[in-house]
C-alpha positions in Angstrom: 0.0 0.0 0.0 2.8 2.4 0.9 4.6 1.7 -2.4 1.4 2.2 -4.4 0.9 5.6 -2.8 4.6 6.4 -3.5 4.1 5.6 -7.2 1.1 7.8 -7.4 3.1 10.6 -5.8 5.9 10.1 -8.3 3.4 10.3 -11.2 1.9 13.5 -9.8 5.4 15.0 -9.3 6.4 14.3 -12.9 3.2 15.9 -14.1 3.9 19.0 -12.0 1.0 18.4 -9.7 2.8 19.1 -6.5 -0.2 19.3 -4.3 -1.2 15.7 -5.1 2.4 14.6 -4.9 2.5 15.9 -1.3 -0.7 14.1 -0.5 0.5 10.7 -1.8 4.0 10.9 -0.5 2.7 11.8 2.9 0.4 8.8 2.8 3.3 6.5 1.9 5.5 7.9 4.7 2.7 7.4 7.3 2.0 3.8 6.1 5.7 2.8 6.3 7.8 4.6 8.9 10.9 2.5 8.3 11.4 3.2 4.6 13.5 6.4 4.2 12.8 7.0 0.5 9.1 7.9 1.3 9.9 10.9 3.5 12.9 11.7 1.1 10.5 11.9 -1.8 8.1 14.1 0.3 11.0 16.4 1.2 11.8 16.7 -2.5 8.4 17.9 -3.4 8.2 20.2 -0.4 11.5 21.7 -1.5 10.2 22.2 -5.0 7.2 24.0 -3.6 9.5 26.4 -1.7 8.4 25.1 1.7 11.9 25.0 3.1 11.2 24.7 6.9 8.7 21.8 6.2 11.3 20.2 3.9 14.0 20.3 6.6 11.6 18.7 9.1 10.8 15.8 6.7 14.5 15.4 6.0 15.0 14.8 9.7 12.5 11.9 9.5 14.1 10.5 6.4 17.6 10.7 7.9 16.5 8.9 11.0 15.0 6.1 9.0 18.2 5.9 6.9 20.4 5.7 10.0 18.1 2.8 11.3 18.8 1.0 8.0 22.5 1.3 8.6 22.8 0.1 12.2 26.1 -1.2 13.3 26.3 -3.5 16.4 22.7 -2.5 17.2 23.5 1.2 17.1 22.3 3.9 14.7 25.0 4.7 12.2 25.9 7.4 9.6 25.2 6.1 6.1 28.2 5.0 4.0 29.9 7.9 2.2 28.5 7.1 -1.2 25.0 6.1 -0.2 22.8 7.5 -3.0 19.9 8.5 -0.8 22.3 10.0 1.8 23.9 12.2 -0.9 20.4 13.4 -2.0 19.2 14.1 1.5 22.4 15.9 2.7 22.5 18.1 -0.4 18.8 18.9 -0.2 19.2 19.8 3.5 21.9 22.4 2.8 20.0 23.9 -0.1 16.7 24.1 1.9 18.6 25.8 4.8 20.3 28.2 2.3 17.0 29.1 0.6 15.0 29.2 3.8 17.5 31.7 5.3 17.5 33.9 2.1 13.7 33.9 1.9 13.5 34.7 5.7 11.5 31.5 6.5 14.4 30.0 8.5 16.3 32.0 11.1 19.7 31.1 12.4 19.3 33.2 15.5 17.8 31.0 18.3 14.6 32.0 20.0 13.6 31.1 23.5 11.6 27.9 23.7 8.0 28.5 24.3 7.3 25.1 25.9 8.9 21.9 27.0 8.0 20.0 23.7 10.0 22.6 21.7 13.0 22.0 23.9 12.7 18.2 23.5 12.4 18.6 19.7 15.6 20.6 19.7 17.4 17.9 21.6 16.3 15.4 19.0 17.0 17.5 16.0 20.5 18.7 16.8 22.2 15.2 16.8 20.4 14.5 13.5 21.7 17.7 11.8 25.2 17.0 13.2 25.1 13.6 11.7 24.0 15.0 8.3 26.9 17.5 8.4 29.3 14.7 9.4 28.2 12.7 6.3 28.4 15.7 4.0 32.0 16.5 5.1 33.3 12.9 4.6 36.3 12.6 2.3 35.4 11.2 -1.1 38.8 11.4 -2.8 39.0 9.8 -6.2 35.3 9.9 -6.8 34.3 12.1 -9.7 30.5 12.5 -9.5 28.3 15.5 -10.2 26.3 14.5 -7.1 29.4 14.9 -4.9 30.2 18.2 -6.5 26.7 19.5 -5.8 26.9 18.3 -2.2 30.2 20.0 -1.6 29.0 23.3 -3.2 25.7 23.4 -1.2 27.5 22.8 2.1 30.2 25.4 1.4 27.4 28.0 1.0 25.5 26.8 4.1 28.5 26.8 6.3 29.5 30.3 5.0 26.1 31.6 5.9 26.2 30.0 9.4 29.6 31.5 10.0 28.5 34.9 8.9 25.4 34.8 11.2 27.4 33.6 14.1 29.3 36.9 14.2 26.3 39.1 14.8 23.1 39.2 16.9 19.5 38.9 15.6 19.2 42.7 15.9 22.3 43.2 13.9 21.1 40.7 11.3 17.9 42.7 10.9 19.8 45.9 10.6 22.1 44.4 7.9 19.1 43.2 5.9 17.3 46.6 6.3 20.4 48.4 5.0 20.6 46.1 2.0 16.8 46.7 1.3 17.4 50.4 1.4 20.3 50.0 -1.1 18.0 47.8 -3.3 15.4 50.5 -3.4 18.1 53.0 -4.3 19.5 50.9 -7.1 18.8 52.6 -10.4 16.5 50.7 -12.6 16.8 53.0 -15.6 19.6 53.9 -17.9 20.4 57.6 -17.8 19.6 60.3 -20.4 22.5 62.3 -21.9 20.9 65.4 -20.5 19.2 65.2 -17.0 17.0 68.2 -17.7 13.4 67.2 -17.0 11.0 67.0 -19.9 7.6 68.4 -19.2 4.5 69.1 -21.3 3.1 72.4 -20.0 -0.5 71.8 -21.2 -2.3 68.6 -20.9 -4.5 67.4 -23.7 -6.4 64.3 -22.5 -10.0 64.5 -21.3 -10.8 64.9 -17.7 -11.4 61.5 -16.1 -12.8 60.3 -12.8 -11.0 57.3 -11.4 -14.4 56.3 -9.9 -15.5 55.3 -13.4 -14.4 52.2 -15.2 -12.0 51.8 -18.1 -12.2 54.6 -20.7 -14.6 56.4 -18.3 -17.3 53.8 -18.5 -20.1 53.9 -16.0 -21.3 50.4 -16.9 -18.3 48.0 -16.9 -17.3 45.8 -14.0 -14.6 48.2 -12.9 -16.8 51.3 -12.2 -16.5 52.1 -8.5 -19.7 54.1 -8.5 -21.8 51.0 -8.4 -23.8 48.9 -5.9 -20.8 46.5 -5.5 -19.0 49.3 -3.6 -22.0 50.8 -1.8 -20.5 50.1 1.6 -17.1 51.4 0.9 -16.4 54.7 2.7 -12.6 55.0 2.4 -11.2 55.8 -1.0 -7.5 56.1 -1.8 -5.9 57.1 -5.1 -2.3 57.5 -6.4 -1.7 59.8 -9.3 1.8 59.2 -10.8 2.9 62.0 -13.1 0.1 64.2 -11.8 0.3 66.8 -14.6 -2.1 69.7 -14.1 -4.3 67.7 -11.7 -7.4 67.5 -14.0 -8.0 63.8 -13.2 -7.6 64.3 -9.5 -10.2 67.2 -9.8 -12.5 65.0 -11.9 -12.3 62.2 -9.3 -12.9 64.7 -6.4 -16.0 66.0 -8.1 -17.4 62.5 -8.6 -16.8 61.6 -5.0 -18.4 64.8 -3.7 -21.4 64.1 -5.8 -21.6 60.5 -4.4 -21.3 61.9 -0.8 -24.0 64.5 -1.5 -26.4 61.9 -2.9 -25.9 59.2 -0.3 -26.2 61.6 2.7 -25.1 58.8 5.0 -24.0 59.4 8.6 -20.7 57.8 7.8 -18.8 60.3 5.7 -16.7 59.4 2.7 -13.0 59.8 3.3 -10.7 60.5 0.4 -6.9 60.3 0.2 -5.0 61.3 -2.9 -1.3 60.9 -3.3 0.1 63.0 -6.1 3.6 62.0 -7.2 5.6 63.8 -9.8 9.3 64.0 -10.7 8.9 67.8 -11.4 8.3 70.0 -8.4 6.8 72.7 -10.6 4.0 70.4 -11.7 3.0 69.8 -8.1 3.5 73.5 -7.1 1.1 74.5 -9.8 -1.6 72.1 -8.4 -1.0 73.6 -5.0 -1.5 77.1 -6.5 -4.8 75.9 -8.1 -6.0 74.5 -4.8 -5.1 77.8 -3.1 -7.0 79.7 -5.8 -10.0 77.4 -5.3 -9.8 78.1 -1.6 -9.9 81.8 -2.3 -13.0 81.3 -4.5 -14.8 79.6 -1.6 -13.8 82.6 0.7 -15.1 85.0 -2.0 -18.3 83.1 -2.1 -18.8 83.4 1.6 -18.0 87.2 1.5 -20.2 87.5 -1.7 -17.3 89.3 -3.4 -18.3 88.5 -7.0 -15.7 90.8 -8.5 -12.9 88.9 -6.7 -14.4 85.5 -7.8 -14.4 86.6 -11.4 -10.8 87.6 -11.2 -9.9 84.2 -9.6 -11.8 82.3 -12.3 -10.1 84.3 -15.0 -6.7 83.5 -13.4 -7.5 79.8 -13.5 -8.6 80.2 -17.1 -5.3 81.6 -18.2 -3.3 79.3 -15.9 -4.8 76.3 -17.6 -5.1 77.5 -21.2 -2.6 80.2 -22.0 1.1 81.2 -22.3 0.1 84.8 -21.9 -2.0 86.4 -19.1 -3.1 89.9 -18.0 -1.0 91.6 -15.4 -3.7 91.4 -12.6 -3.8 87.6 -13.1 -0.1 87.3 -12.8 -0.3 89.4 -9.7 -2.9 87.1 -8.1 -0.6 84.1 -8.8 2.4 86.0 -7.3 0.5 86.9 -4.2 -0.9 83.4 -3.8 2.6 81.9 -4.2 4.1 84.4 -1.7 1.4 83.5 0.9 2.1 79.8 0.4 5.8 80.3 0.9 5.2 82.2 4.1 2.6 79.9 5.6 3.1 76.3 4.4 6.2 75.7 6.5 4.4 77.0 9.6 1.3 74.9 8.9 -1.1 77.9 9.2 -2.2 78.2 5.6 -5.9 77.6 4.9 -4.9 74.5 2.8 -2.9 73.0 5.7 -5.8 71.0 6.9 -6.2 69.0 3.7 -2.7 69.3 2.3 0.3 67.2 3.4 3.6 68.0 1.6 6.2 65.3 2.2 9.0 66.9 4.3 11.7 66.1 1.7 9.5 67.5 -1.1 8.7 70.8 0.7 12.1 72.6 -0.1 11.8 71.9 -3.8 8.2 73.0 -4.0 8.9 76.2 -1.9 11.7 77.0 -4.3 9.3 77.0 -7.2 6.7 79.0 -5.3 9.3 81.5 -4.3 10.3 81.9 -7.9 6.7 82.5 -8.9 6.2 85.0 -6.1 8.9 87.4 -7.3 8.5 89.9 -10.2 10.7 88.7 -13.1 12.2 90.7 -16.0 10.0 88.9 -18.4 7.7 90.2 -21.1 5.9 89.2 -24.2 8.8 90.5 -26.2 11.2 88.0 -24.5 8.7 85.2 -25.1 8.5 86.1 -28.8 12.2 86.1 -29.0 12.4 82.6 -27.5 9.6 81.3 -29.7 10.4 79.0 -32.6 8.0 81.0 -34.8 9.0 84.5 -33.7 7.4 87.9 -34.1 5.8 87.2 -37.5 3.8 84.3 -36.0 2.7 86.3 -33.0 1.6 89.4 -35.1 -0.3 87.1 -37.5 -2.1 85.5 -34.6 -2.9 88.9 -33.0 -4.2 90.3 -36.3 -6.4 87.3 -36.8 -7.8 87.6 -33.3 -8.5 91.3 -33.9 -10.1 90.5 -37.2 -12.3 87.8 -35.8 -13.4 90.0 -32.9 -14.0 93.0 -35.2 -11.3 95.0 -33.4 -9.6 95.9 -36.7 -12.1 98.7 -37.3 -10.3 100.8 -34.8 -6.7 100.3 -36.0 -4.9 102.9 -38.0 -5.3 100.8 -41.1 -9.0 100.8 -40.8 -9.1 104.5 -40.4 -7.1 105.0 -43.6 -9.6 102.9 -45.5 -12.5 105.1 -44.6 -12.4 108.0 -42.1 -16.2 108.5 -42.4 -17.1 104.9 -41.6 -19.5 104.4 -38.8 -17.6 102.7 -35.8 -20.8 100.8 -34.9 -21.4 99.4 -38.4 -20.1 96.1 -39.6 -20.2 92.6 -38.1 -21.4 91.9 -34.6 -18.9 92.1 -31.7 -17.5 88.6 -31.1 -18.9 88.6 -27.5 -22.4 89.2 -28.9 -22.2 86.3 -31.4 -22.6 82.8 -29.9 -20.8 81.3 -32.9 -17.8 83.7 -32.8 -15.5 81.5 -30.6 -16.2 78.5 -32.9 -15.1 80.6 -35.9 -12.0 81.8 -34.0 -11.1 78.3 -33.0 -11.6 77.0 -36.5 -9.3 79.8 -38.0 -6.4 79.9 -35.5 -7.1 77.2 -32.8 -7.6 79.5 -29.8 -10.4 80.5 -27.5 -11.8 83.9 -26.7 -10.4 85.6 -23.6 -12.9 86.7 -21.0 -14.6 89.8 -22.4 -14.0 92.1 -19.4 -10.3 91.0 -19.4 -9.7 91.5 -23.0 -11.4 94.9 -23.1 -9.7 96.0 -19.9 -6.2 95.7 -21.2 -4.4 94.9 -24.5 -1.1 94.9 -22.5 -0.6 91.2 -22.3 2.1 89.9 -20.1 3.9 86.6 -20.4 3.2 83.8 -18.0 6.6 82.5 -19.0 7.7 82.5 -15.4 5.5 79.4 -15.2 6.7 78.1 -18.5 10.4 78.5 -17.5 9.8 76.4 -14.4 7.6 73.8 -16.1 9.3 73.4 -19.5 12.7 73.1 -21.0 14.9 76.0 -22.1 16.5 74.7 -25.3 20.0 75.9 -26.0 23.1 75.0 -28.0 24.2 71.5 -27.0 26.9 69.1 -28.0 24.3 67.3 -30.1 23.7 70.4 -32.2 21.3 73.3 -32.0 17.9 72.2 -30.6 14.6 73.9 -31.2 13.5 76.6 -28.9 10.3 76.1 -26.9 8.5 73.3 -28.5 5.0 74.9 -28.7 4.2 78.0 -30.8 3.2 81.1 -28.8 -0.5 80.7 -29.3 -2.1 82.9 -26.7 -4.5 80.1 -25.7 -4.5 76.3 -25.6 -6.9 74.4 -27.9 -8.0 71.6 -25.7 -9.6 72.9 -22.5 -13.2 73.1 -23.6 -13.2 69.7 -25.2 -11.5 68.1 -22.2 -13.8 69.6 -19.6 -17.2 69.8 -21.2 -18.1 66.3 -20.3 -18.5 67.4 -16.7 -20.6 70.5 -17.3 -24.2 71.5 -17.7 -25.5 71.3 -21.3 -26.1 75.1 -21.4 -22.4 75.8 -20.8 -21.0 73.6 -23.5 -21.9 75.8 -26.5 -20.6 79.0 -24.9 -17.1 80.3 -24.5 -14.0 78.4 -23.2 -14.0 80.8 -20.3 -17.5 79.8 -19.4 -16.5 76.2 -19.5 -13.5 76.5 -17.3 -15.4 78.7 -14.9 -18.1 76.1 -14.4 -15.6 73.3 -14.2 -13.7 75.0 -11.4 -16.9 76.0 -9.7 -17.7 72.3 -9.5 -14.2 71.5 -8.1 -14.7 74.3 -5.5 -18.1 72.7 -4.6 -16.3 69.3 -4.1 -13.7 70.8 -1.9 -16.5 72.4 0.3 -18.4 69.1 0.4 -15.4 67.0 1.5 -13.5 69.7 3.4 -13.4 67.6 6.6 -12.6 64.2 5.0 -10.3 65.0 2.1 -6.5 64.8 2.2 -4.0 65.4 -0.6 -0.5 64.2 -0.2 2.2 65.7 -2.4 5.5 64.0 -3.1 8.3 65.0 -5.4 9.5 61.7 -6.8 9.6 59.4 -9.7 6.6 57.3 -9.2 7.8 53.8 -10.3 10.6 53.5 -7.7 9.3 56.3 -5.4 6.3 54.5 -3.9 8.3 51.9 -2.0 10.7 54.6 -0.8 7.8 56.6 0.4 6.3 53.7 2.4 9.8 52.9 3.8 10.1 56.4 5.1 13.1 57.2 2.9 11.4 60.3 1.5 10.6 61.7 4.9 8.3 60.8 7.7 4.7 60.0 6.8 1.6 59.9 9.1 0.9 56.3 10.2 -2.8 56.5 9.1 -1.8 57.3 5.5 -2.6 54.4 3.1 -0.1 51.9 1.8 -2.6 50.3 -0.6 -4.7 52.3 -3.1 -8.1 51.8 -4.5 -6.9 52.9 -7.9 -3.7 54.2 -9.5 -3.6 56.6 -12.5 -0.3 56.9 -14.3 -1.2 59.0 -17.4 1.5 58.3 -19.9 4.3 57.6 -17.4 4.7 53.9 -18.5 5.6 55.1 -22.0 8.9 56.3 -20.6 9.3 53.7 -17.8 9.2 50.4 -19.5 5.5 50.0 -19.7 3.5 47.2 -18.0 6.6 45.4 -16.7 7.5 48.1 -14.2 3.9 48.9 -13.4 3.4 45.2 -12.5 6.6 45.0 -10.5 6.6 48.3 -8.6 3.0 49.6 -8.4 0.4 46.9 -8.8 1.4 45.2 -5.4 0.3 48.5 -3.7 -3.3 48.1 -4.9 -6.3 47.0 -2.8 -8.0 43.8 -3.8 -9.7 44.2 -7.2 -7.7 47.5 -7.7 -6.6 48.8 -11.1 -3.5 50.6 -12.2 -4.5 52.5 -15.3 -2.5 54.5 -17.8 -2.7 56.0 -21.3 -0.2 55.5 -24.1 0.5 59.0 -25.6 4.1 58.8 -26.8 3.7 56.3 -29.6 0.0 55.3 -29.7 0.0 54.5 -33.4 2.6 51.7 -32.9 0.1 49.4 -31.1 -2.8 47.7 -32.9 -3.9 46.4 -29.5 -2.9 46.7 -25.8 -1.7 43.1 -26.2 1.0 44.4 -28.6 1.9 47.1 -26.1 2.1 44.5 -23.3 4.4 42.2 -25.2 6.9 44.9 -26.2 7.6 45.7 -22.6 7.1 42.4 -20.8 7.9 39.8 -23.5 4.7 38.1 -22.4 1.4 37.6 -24.0 -1.4 39.0 -21.8 -2.6 35.5 -20.8 0.8 34.7 -19.5 1.1 37.9 -17.4 -0.8 36.4 -14.4 1.3 33.2 -14.6 4.6 35.1 -14.2 4.0 38.7 -13.1 1.1 37.9 -10.8 -1.4 40.5 -12.2 -3.9 40.7 -15.0 -4.1 42.9 -18.1 -7.8 43.5 -18.2 -8.4 44.6 -21.7 -5.7 43.2 -24.0 -7.8 43.3 -27.2 -8.7 46.9 -26.8 -7.1 49.5 -29.1 -3.8 51.2 -28.2 -5.8 54.4 -27.9 -7.8 53.1 -25.0 -6.9 53.1 -21.3 -4.5 50.3 -20.3 -5.7 48.6 -17.2 -3.7 46.2 -15.0 -5.6 44.4 -12.2 -4.3 43.4 -8.8 -4.3 39.7 -8.0 -3.8 38.3 -4.4 -0.2 37.3 -3.9 1.5 34.9 -3.4 -0.3 32.7 -6.0 -0.5 28.9 -5.7 2.3 27.3 -7.6 -0.1 25.4 -9.9 -1.3 28.8 -11.2 2.2 29.9 -12.1 4.5 29.1 -15.0 6.8 26.0 -14.8 10.4 26.3 -13.8 11.4 25.8 -17.4 9.0 28.4 -18.7 10.2 30.9 -16.0 13.9 30.4 -16.9 13.2 30.8 -20.6 11.4 34.0 -20.0 14.0 35.4 -17.7 16.7 34.6 -20.2 14.8 36.4 -22.9 14.1 39.4 -20.7 17.8 39.6 -19.6 19.1 39.5 -23.2 16.6 42.1 -24.4 17.8 44.4 -21.6 21.4 43.9 -22.5 20.7 44.5 -26.2 17.9 46.6 -27.6 16.1 46.6 -30.9 16.5 49.2 -33.7 14.4 52.4 -33.4 12.3 53.3 -36.4 12.0 57.1 -36.9 9.9 59.1 -36.3 8.4 56.5 -33.9 10.1 56.4 -30.4 9.8 53.3 -28.3 11.8 53.7 -25.1 13.4 50.6 -23.4 15.0 52.2 -20.4 15.4 49.2 -18.1 18.9 48.2 -16.9 20.3 45.3 -14.8 19.0 46.9 -11.6 15.5 46.6 -13.0 16.1 43.0 -13.7 17.0 42.3 -10.1 13.8 44.1 -9.0 11.9 41.7 -11.3 13.6 38.7 -9.6 12.6 40.0 -6.2 9.0 40.5 -7.4 8.9 36.9 -8.7 9.4 35.7 -5.1 6.5 37.9 -4.0 4.3 36.4 -6.8 4.9 32.9 -5.4 7.8 31.4 -7.2 10.1 29.3 -5.0 13.4 31.0 -4.0 15.6 28.3 -5.6 13.8 28.6 -8.9 14.9 32.3 -9.0 18.3 31.6 -7.4 19.2 28.8 -9.8 18.7 31.2 -12.7 20.7 34.1 -11.4 23.4 31.7 -10.3 23.9 30.7 -13.9 24.3 34.4 -14.7 26.8 35.1 -12.0 28.7 31.9 -12.8 28.6 32.9 -16.5 27.3 29.5 -17.6 23.8 30.5 -18.8 22.6 28.2 -21.6 19.5 29.2 -23.5 17.7 28.8 -26.9 16.3 32.4 -26.9 18.0 35.5 -28.4 17.8 39.2 -27.9 15.4 41.0 -30.3 17.6 43.1 -32.7 14.9 44.0 -35.2 12.9 47.1 -35.7 11.0 48.3 -32.6 8.4 47.7 -31.2 9.0 44.0 -30.4 6.3 42.0 -32.2 4.4 39.2 -30.5 5.6 36.8 -33.2 8.9 36.7 -31.3 7.4 34.7 -28.4 8.0 31.3 -30.0 11.2 32.1 -31.9 14.1 29.9 -30.9 17.7 29.1 -32.0 20.1 26.4 -31.1 20.9 26.3 -27.4 24.3 27.9 -26.6 26.2 29.5 -23.8 25.6 33.2 -23.4 28.8 35.2 -22.7 27.9 37.4 -19.7 31.4 38.0 -18.4 31.4 41.6 -19.9 28.7 42.5 -17.4 30.3 41.1 -14.3 31.6 44.5 -13.0 28.0 45.8 -12.9 26.7 42.5 -11.4 29.3 42.8 -8.7 28.1 46.3 -7.7 24.5 45.1 -7.6 25.2 42.0 -5.6 27.6 43.7 -3.2 24.9 46.3 -2.5 21.8 44.1 -2.3 22.7 40.5 -1.6 21.4 40.4 2.0 18.0 41.8 0.8 17.5 39.2 -2.0 14.9 36.6 -1.2 16.8 33.8 -2.9 20.2 32.3 -2.5 23.1 33.1 -4.8 26.7 32.1 -4.3 29.3 34.7 -5.3 32.9 33.8 -6.2 35.6 34.6 -3.6 36.9 37.5 -5.7 33.6 39.3 -5.6 33.7 42.6 -3.6 31.8 43.5 -0.5 29.7 46.6 -0.1 32.7 48.4 1.5 34.8 47.8 -1.6 32.4 49.7 -3.9 33.5 53.2 -4.9 32.1 56.0 -7.0 34.3 57.2 -9.8 33.9 60.2 -12.1 35.4 61.5 -15.3 35.2 64.6 -17.4 34.1 63.6 -20.9 33.8 65.2 -24.3 30.4 64.5 -26.0 30.1 63.4 -29.6 28.0 65.6 -31.8 25.4 63.1 -33.0 24.2 65.5 -35.6 27.4 64.9 -37.6 26.8 61.2 -37.8 25.9 60.1 -41.3 22.8 58.4 -39.9 21.5 61.6 -38.1 19.1 62.4 -41.0 17.6 58.9 -40.5 17.5 59.2 -36.7 15.8 62.6 -36.7 14.2 63.2 -33.3 15.7 60.0 -31.9 18.9 61.9 -31.2 17.1 63.6 -28.4 19.4 63.8 -25.3 16.4 63.2 -23.0 15.9 59.5 -23.9 17.1 57.1 -21.2 19.6 55.2 -23.3 23.1 55.7 -21.9 25.4 52.8 -21.3 29.1 52.8 -20.5 31.8 50.7 -22.3 35.1 50.0 -20.5 37.7 48.4 -22.8 41.3 47.7 -23.2 42.2 49.5 -26.5 43.0 47.5 -29.6 44.1 48.5 -33.1 40.9 47.3 -34.8 38.0 48.3 -32.5 37.2 51.7 -31.0 34.3 52.7 -28.7 32.0 53.3 -31.6 32.7 49.9 -33.1 32.2 48.2 -29.7 28.9 50.0 -29.2 27.7 48.5 -32.4 29.0 45.0 -31.5 27.3 44.5 -28.1 25.2 41.6 -29.6 28.4 40.0 -30.9 30.0 40.4 -27.5 27.0 38.7 -25.9 27.1 35.8 -28.3 30.9 35.4 -28.1 31.4 35.8 -31.8 34.8 35.2 -33.2 35.3 38.9 -34.2 35.3 39.9 -30.5 36.9 37.0 -28.9 39.8 37.9 -26.7 38.6 41.5 -26.1 38.8 42.8 -22.6 35.5 44.8 -22.1 33.0 45.6 -19.4 29.6 47.2 -20.0 27.5 49.1 -17.5 23.9 50.2 -18.0 23.5 52.2 -14.8 25.3 55.3 -13.7 25.4 57.7 -10.8 25.3 60.9 -12.8 25.2 61.7 -16.5 25.2 65.2 -17.9 27.0 65.1 -21.2 26.2 68.8 -22.0 28.5 69.6 -19.1 30.9 66.7 -19.7 30.0 65.1 -16.3 29.9 61.3 -15.8 30.1 59.2 -12.7 29.5 55.5 -11.9 29.9 52.8 -9.2 32.6 50.2 -9.5 34.7 48.0 -7.2 38.1 49.3 -6.3 39.7 46.1 -7.7 38.2 46.6 -11.1 39.4 50.2 -11.1 42.9 49.2 -10.2 42.9 46.5 -12.9 41.7 48.9 -15.6 44.1 51.6 -14.6 47.1 49.2 -14.6 46.1 47.8 -18.0 45.4 51.3 -19.4 41.7 50.7 -20.2 39.4 53.4 -21.6 35.8 54.3 -21.0 33.2 55.9 -23.3 29.4 56.5 -23.0 27.3 55.0 -25.7 23.7 55.2 -26.8 22.0 51.8 -26.4 19.2 52.7 -28.9 21.4 54.1 -31.6 24.4 51.8 -30.9 27.0 54.6 -31.3 29.5 56.2 -29.0 28.1 59.3 -27.2 31.4 60.5 -25.9 35.1 60.4 -26.8 36.9 57.7 -24.8 38.8 58.8 -21.6 41.6 56.7 -20.1 41.4 55.2 -16.6 44.3 57.4 -15.5 41.9 60.4 -15.8 39.2 58.8 -13.6 38.8 60.2 -10.1 37.6 58.4 -7.1 34.8 60.4 -5.5 33.8 58.1 -2.6 
């Protein structure tokens, strides 16, 4: 009976049905306590499930039975040195202990016994484990066997871990792990751009959206939160990554206020919004808007209608215009000054609902301080900076005047007829309901408020905002760039279309000013409705890696009652620049509530994707139906158009192993992902598909896979092959034209060893920094550095002018210095290959092609600082690598991973400087 159960267990194990295998092997072990192979088989399947403590306990039972089978003179005895089952059990024991320690399921720091049975169990276990170790350390000279090599390797790692832990207390152990986790969160996951200047689009152009609605703003799909399914939910939390001008936060706020007003329940709705943006000026502008809305509420209470009108006009110009009247600018300056004075003291009227992260406050105050001071700026200066110049501006001005019938009062009109009646001719634009439509059709602008336009024709530039929000384009080493990227149209073209879905029907066919006034009136109503239960948290940070740092307290202290899980996350077009769904799944989806969605909109290259499934594959190398099996989340609408919202749903983690990919599938995908990080496809102008991830991002994926539910040793076995430079795979990096098509998923080539030695210098930095935080076991060679051996080096470099490259006409906008695509090549010079040639031959280096064999080269995809316009470059490296490169007269150059060309002239190691 026991053997029959054992056979059923073996069949289930081979089929990958580990749950049934546990059931049958357990039954066999219970039916026959004397046969060691039954608990041995059970320990094997428990190990494969990643249940390392349980595996160790069953190994104890198997070892006891094995000792009983090898009794000598009536006494229990250690198995013979080459006993096959003994070799298996001893090896598995060391591996289970290694992985249990790395995954924090086994502790090497003894805890006080809670009862007498625990103490008795310890007295039984210790001799058994001592006997296993005695067997493992037996001399087996002359025996060449892979099993013996595996045993020796596993025990070397386990003994090293034990020795390391014996030198510190449990408290010190926790501190060591915490420090490594902090370094892991700080590990860059993106390549650097050539120029660190922040890109920012001053005016948004997507429609206002409430996150309480479903996908694409639907009120009827399964993901609409304003539905009976959520009728009992009172606490709502939202994360806005890349918060832009706040329109979606305001749309959500209005929706929630309407729900609160309609329900009228005794339990109030509470709302928390976390706004994260890498640009402090973006967040400062939202704070300005909130302060203006607060002033509108105060003007309502005091019935100061004139003041309200001025405030609405200021909001109109702030949201739609690059020019504004002087009095509007003065209101913004006064508001900014008050915020600068009162926010640090916590006595501003917004302080009750506004929480600015303490590390974010200085940057935001700097922006507000800049806006609070009169600047030597004028329309003349704005015209001079414009790509279209004075002719464009005068043409627009004349067209406005013509459309509004103001040309009758110009000198030219008086010359044409001095006796003409000033009241004759077309209707004034403000008396004609169709005038703004005509104006918009002709020159794509809206009418200014009538009192504002008639009050002054002395328009003043709002370029103090533009300067803080946008990029000042200058001469760079890449050639002369365009000046401000948008023409100096006095008004934006999108505000009415984007807001009108929220307004009363009678407002929609009036002016843009009427639309914005009613929109912000509704936002003010919402603030009033939720004034006691609404909190907005403002954080200056890149959202993908910033959320975990925020929750860990690394961006400053955070109230304990603030959320760590969100009802919904809105990312706008941030994933277009941050490796799409892959990084969303790894870094953000785990911070969603059950059934929560992380939503985004592709705006950078929308036309490149027939469906969201295509978008998904380019960044994850997974078809949507495989995403839950590997990344532990769900792409909700894969067959929707690339123009639709992209929605990724939270799934409870960890997932059962039978819901995940097999070990072979996982390793194949990891190999493909790694190779496509090391070598990128070919960009196809004018389309831009960013692939910014580096090796740091790959390690974050590995950590996430453990969170998904993959056993530690599945992950550790793969990264061990990378560190040991013996990875064998049948997949290849995609080197064709981007984006990566889904047809690549099944493409294979002959299995071969991948040459990863040229990336060892960077792997050493990552592992030295983060090893203690990794939830899987990886053995590093003795020559690997410790964290204390890592240094920062810097060099002054001379950028290459990419505009002079023969391919620059083909590349077009792809030469932008703001794309995250900088890698570093370190090499020992040869007569045949320079930095430019090496940058083009990275795939050949990876494959170990004959043309690059014998080269001494190291490649790094992460840097500490890159600013090629200033010739500044710094990176982390072990001191031993630096000394080797200096002694052998190596050189270093930056290169573009997308264009596969050198971005700087090479600089010798003798000119590198140690910073830290």
